[in-house]
Backbone as CSV, one residue per row, in Angstrom:
resi,resn,N_x,N_y,N_z,CA_x,CA_y,CA_z,C_x,C_y,C_z
1,MET,-17.938,119.806,-37.619,-16.592,120.337,-37.619,-16.472,121.339,-38.769
2,ILE,-15.750,122.410,-38.514,-15.551,123.431,-39.537,-14.057,123.566,-39.821
3,TYR,-13.746,123.565,-41.099,-12.368,123.680,-41.550,-12.241,124.879,-42.482
4,GLN,-11.011,125.267,-42.723,-10.698,126.321,-43.687,-9.789,125.730,-44.742
5,LYS,-10.010,126.115,-45.980,-9.125,125.669,-47.049,-7.735,126.248,-46.818
6,ASN,-6.728,125.435,-47.003,-5.352,125.895,-46.895,-5.039,126.718,-48.146
7,PRO,-4.667,127.988,-47.980,-4.421,128.834,-49.151,-3.220,128.407,-49.996
8,SER,-2.390,127.512,-49.475,-1.233,127.072,-50.251,-1.531,125.818,-51.076
9,VAL,-2.820,125.507,-51.236,-3.226,124.329,-52.011,-3.764,124.765,-53.368
10,ILE,-3.324,124.056,-54.392,-3.887,124.263,-55.726,-4.460,122.936,-56.212
11,VAL,-5.453,123.037,-57.071,-6.091,121.841,-57.628,-6.013,121.931,-59.141
12,ASN,-5.565,120.857,-59.760,-5.502,120.778,-61.218,-6.343,119.612,-61.698
13,ASN,-6.946,119.768,-62.858,-7.691,118.691,-63.493,-6.884,118.250,-64.703
14,VAL,-6.394,117.018,-64.640,-5.601,116.467,-65.731,-6.304,115.216,-66.234
15,ASP,-6.841,115.279,-67.447,-7.539,114.137,-68.034,-8.600,113.570,-67.097
16,ASP,-9.448,114.456,-66.554,-10.529,114.084,-65.635,-10.041,113.472,-64.330
17,THR,-8.789,113.693,-63.989,-8.252,113.302,-62.695,-7.908,114.580,-61.948
18,TYR,-8.449,114.715,-60.745,-8.200,115.904,-59.950,-6.983,115.669,-59.064
19,ILE,-6.058,116.592,-59.126,-4.813,116.494,-58.365,-4.731,117.706,-57.442
20,MET,-4.549,117.446,-56.140,-4.377,118.514,-55.164,-2.904,118.571,-54.785
21,ILE,-2.371,119.781,-54.733,-0.964,119.980,-54.393,-0.888,120.984,-53.242
22,GLU,-0.277,120.561,-52.147,-0.018,121.460,-51.028,1.388,122.000,-51.266
23,THR,1.475,123.239,-51.694,2.724,123.775,-52.223,3.818,123.989,-51.178
24,ASN,3.474,124.176,-49.911,4.501,124.366,-48.884,5.241,123.078,-48.576
25,LYS,4.505,121.976,-48.484,5.113,120.682,-48.138,5.410,119.831,-49.370
26,GLY,4.786,120.180,-50.488,4.968,119.392,-51.691,4.130,118.125,-51.730
27,THR,3.118,118.059,-50.876,2.243,116.893,-50.832,1.299,116.916,-52.024
28,ILE,1.174,115.782,-52.707,0.312,115.663,-53.876,-0.596,114.454,-53.679
29,ILE,-1.903,114.647,-53.929,-2.837,113.530,-53.874,-3.807,113.620,-55.042
30,ASN,-4.281,112.474,-55.474,-5.369,112.407,-56.449,-6.676,112.356,-55.680
31,VAL,-7.657,113.101,-56.133,-8.956,113.110,-55.460,-10.057,112.881,-56.481
32,ASN,-11.214,112.481,-55.973,-12.329,112.210,-56.870,-13.169,113.461,-57.105
33,GLU,-14.184,113.319,-57.916,-15.042,114.442,-58.294,-15.730,115.067,-57.087
34,ILE,-16.114,114.247,-56.109,-16.791,114.772,-54.918,-15.872,115.713,-54.150
35,VAL,-14.623,115.330,-53.981,-13.668,116.201,-53.284,-13.486,117.497,-54.069
36,ASN,-13.448,117.397,-55.376,-13.327,118.603,-56.190,-14.550,119.509,-56.032
37,ILE,-15.735,118.927,-55.978,-16.957,119.720,-55.761,-16.867,120.449,-54.423
38,ILE,-16.423,119.740,-53.388,-16.259,120.358,-52.073,-15.260,121.503,-52.153
39,TRP,-14.136,121.259,-52.804,-13.065,122.258,-52.871,-13.483,123.477,-53.689
40,GLU,-14.232,123.266,-54.741,-14.588,124.362,-55.634,-15.754,125.211,-55.132
41,SER,-16.285,124.888,-53.967,-17.359,125.715,-53.419,-16.838,127.138,-53.212
42,ASP,-17.742,128.080,-53.214,-17.370,129.491,-53.110,-16.737,129.858,-51.772
43,SER,-17.080,129.133,-50.749,-16.640,129.474,-49.409,-15.229,128.968,-49.120
44,GLN,-14.491,129.733,-48.337,-13.190,129.281,-47.842,-13.366,128.355,-46.642
45,MET,-14.556,128.415,-46.026,-14.864,127.584,-44.868,-15.542,126.303,-45.335
46,LEU,-15.167,125.202,-44.718,-15.750,123.909,-45.050,-16.447,123.367,-43.808
47,ASP,-17.763,123.407,-43.829,-18.590,122.921,-42.726,-19.142,121.562,-43.127
48,SER,-18.798,120.521,-42.377,-19.190,119.165,-42.773,-20.697,119.019,-42.910
49,ASP,-21.478,119.648,-42.036,-22.936,119.549,-42.135,-23.460,120.198,-43.421
50,LYS,-22.903,121.336,-43.780,-23.330,122.016,-45.008,-22.901,121.241,-46.247
51,ILE,-21.738,120.624,-46.192,-21.274,119.803,-47.316,-22.217,118.633,-47.531
52,VAL,-22.575,117.960,-46.447,-23.499,116.823,-46.542,-24.830,117.274,-47.123
53,ALA,-25.357,118.377,-46.636,-26.648,118.871,-47.127,-26.589,119.197,-48.617
54,SER,-25.511,119.827,-49.059,-25.422,120.190,-50.478,-25.265,118.956,-51.363
55,LEU,-24.527,117.950,-50.884,-24.355,116.737,-51.680,-25.625,115.891,-51.711
56,LEU,-26.423,115.961,-50.652,-27.707,115.248,-50.659,-28.631,115.806,-51.737
57,ASP,-28.477,117.094,-52.021,-29.268,117.707,-53.094,-28.830,117.225,-54.476
58,LEU,-27.566,116.821,-54.604,-27.019,116.417,-55.898,-27.105,114.919,-56.161
59,TYR,-27.026,114.117,-55.099,-26.925,112.672,-55.264,-27.981,111.949,-54.431
60,ASP,-28.436,110.836,-54.931,-29.386,109.992,-54.214,-28.585,108.972,-53.406
61,VAL,-28.222,109.367,-52.174,-27.394,108.520,-51.331,-27.969,108.450,-49.920
62,ASP,-27.533,107.469,-49.175,-27.936,107.300,-47.789,-27.254,108.363,-46.922
63,LEU,-28.025,109.037,-46.079,-27.505,110.123,-45.250,-26.367,109.648,-44.343
64,CYS,-26.550,108.538,-43.664,-25.517,108.045,-42.738,-24.229,107.699,-43.470
65,GLU,-24.353,107.073,-44.617,-23.174,106.715,-45.403,-22.458,107.975,-45.909
66,LEU,-23.232,108.955,-46.350,-22.635,110.204,-46.827,-21.912,110.930,-45.698
67,GLU,-22.524,111.001,-44.526,-21.879,111.656,-43.383,-20.556,110.967,-43.040
68,LYS,-20.548,109.642,-43.067,-19.334,108.875,-42.793,-18.266,109.166,-43.849
69,ASP,-18.667,109.149,-45.116,-17.726,109.393,-46.204,-17.129,110.800,-46.135
70,ILE,-17.963,111.793,-45.881,-17.483,113.183,-45.809,-16.544,113.344,-44.620
71,SER,-16.873,112.730,-43.504,-15.995,112.779,-42.334,-14.628,112.186,-42.661
72,GLU,-14.610,111.057,-43.353,-13.348,110.421,-43.729,-12.538,111.292,-44.686
73,VAL,-13.211,111.898,-45.651,-12.527,112.757,-46.617,-11.929,113.977,-45.923
74,LEU,-12.713,114.629,-45.075,-12.211,115.815,-44.384,-11.059,115.464,-43.447
75,THR,-11.138,114.318,-42.792,-10.043,113.879,-41.930,-8.773,113.660,-42.742
76,MET,-8.895,113.010,-43.884,-7.745,112.768,-44.748,-7.139,114.090,-45.231
77,LEU,-7.997,115.034,-45.649,-7.500,116.327,-46.111,-6.811,117.083,-44.975
78,TYR,-7.375,117.002,-43.782,-6.785,117.667,-42.620,-5.435,117.053,-42.260
79,GLU,-5.397,115.731,-42.192,-4.157,115.048,-41.809,-3.020,115.302,-42.802
80,ASN,-3.363,115.603,-44.056,-2.345,115.860,-45.074,-2.092,117.350,-45.315
81,GLY,-2.709,118.212,-44.506,-2.437,119.642,-44.567,-3.177,120.410,-45.646
82,PHE,-4.175,119.786,-46.265,-4.919,120.466,-47.327,-6.000,121.398,-46.775
83,ILE,-6.463,121.096,-45.566,-7.402,121.975,-44.883,-6.910,122.177,-43.451
84,LEU,-7.365,123.274,-42.850,-6.949,123.641,-41.492,-8.182,123.669,-40.617
85,GLU,-8.068,123.161,-39.397,-9.199,123.179,-38.470,-9.354,124.576,-37.903
86,LEU,-10.590,125.041,-37.879,-10.875,126.352,-37.288,-11.206,126.172,-35.821
87,GLU,-10.633,127.020,-34.991,-10.973,126.979,-33.565,-12.315,127.651,-33.387
88,GLN,-13.142,127.021,-32.558,-14.494,127.567,-32.352,-14.636,128.180,-30.993
């Protein structure tokens, strides 16, 4: 699945806690370092397969577990309006 970052979202780091704010709706969530790494990537497009591959390079984790975790994170971000699904 490929998503696009919502341009109305800002991310702040407050005392090592990452806070995402969707400025149109006023939705605020705390996210972990992994979500921040995903968000801070250079691309505006978020491809779940590419995210998994890049995180496998950084962390010693099980591929299936990582794919499940990334899917859950992207679903949560999508459902809360932080990312937008791209039509293919």
